C-alpha positions as a printed Julia matrix, in Angstrom:
88×3 Matrix{Float64}:
 86.85   6.24  -71.08
 86.81   6.39  -67.22
 89.41   7.56  -64.92
 90.66   6.0   -61.43
 88.95   3.14  -60.35
 85.8    3.92  -61.98
 84.74   1.56  -64.87
 83.88   2.75  -68.35
 80.36   4.19  -68.46
 79.96   4.83  -64.89
 79.07   8.57  -65.16
 76.26   7.57  -67.4
 75.39   4.66  -65.04
 75.02   7.66  -62.34
 72.95   9.99  -64.86
 70.47   6.95  -65.69
 70.29   6.08  -61.91
 69.46   9.74  -61.32
 66.76   9.71  -63.94
 65.32   6.68  -62.67
 64.96   7.74  -58.97
 63.3   11.08  -60.27
 60.61   9.23  -62.5
 59.98   7.12  -59.37
 59.6   10.02  -57.2
 57.33  11.59  -59.9
 55.06   8.68  -60.22
 54.93   8.3   -56.13
 52.86  11.83  -56.45
 50.31  10.69  -58.98
 46.93  10.17  -57.52
 46.13   6.35  -56.85
 42.8    4.57  -56.18
 39.43   5.25  -57.34
 38.64   8.41  -58.63
 35.99  10.79  -57.5
 32.95  11.42  -59.76
 32.7   15.14  -58.23
 35.49  17.52  -57.56
 36.44  17.84  -53.9
 36.61  21.65  -54.02
 33.61  22.46  -56.18
 31.47  19.63  -56.41
 31.34  19.82  -60.17
 31.1   16.43  -62.08
 34.7   15.21  -63.33
 34.67  14.29  -66.96
 34.89  10.72  -67.43
 37.79  10.72  -69.75
 39.62  12.75  -66.91
 38.23   9.65  -64.29
 39.8    7.0   -66.71
 42.97   8.98  -67.96
 44.13   9.79  -64.28
 43.17   7.1   -61.74
 42.52   8.61  -58.48
 41.97  11.91  -59.51
 39.81  14.01  -57.01
 39.97  17.56  -58.61
 38.01  18.72  -61.82
 40.66  20.27  -64.46
 39.76  23.87  -63.11
 40.77  23.35  -59.46
 43.29  21.22  -60.23
 45.03  24.2   -62.46
 44.26  26.57  -59.28
 45.98  24.01  -57.15
 48.97  23.74  -59.46
 49.59  27.35  -59.74
 49.15  27.67  -55.76
 51.87  24.57  -55.24
 54.16  26.48  -57.88
 53.76  30.17  -57.08
 56.79  31.76  -55.53
 56.73  34.72  -52.99
 57.13  38.32  -54.16
 60.49  38.4   -52.74
 62.63  40.23  -55.22
 65.9   38.17  -55.82
 67.61  40.66  -58.04
 66.8   43.63  -55.95
 68.41  41.54  -52.87
 71.6   40.65  -55.09
 71.86  44.21  -56.06
 71.76  45.47  -52.46
 74.5   42.92  -51.48
 76.82  44.16  -53.91
 76.75  47.94  -52.81
């Protein structure tokens, strides 16, 4: 049951739209085009199954893992310590 001027299901429509936007954004970051036969970083051959599974792949599995770890690594900033010092 929606309230005010919103139609029934408006909240679910917003959730669905947010999910669709997130999926589209994630897809846009995927590699596309022709896959490389050799890794850009280490020049090792990229397995044919990987090239087929991920069109446009440019890195071998080992180098891709390293790249993903670097992209998701956080600084060594201690946020808990920072909060504790603010409470004093």
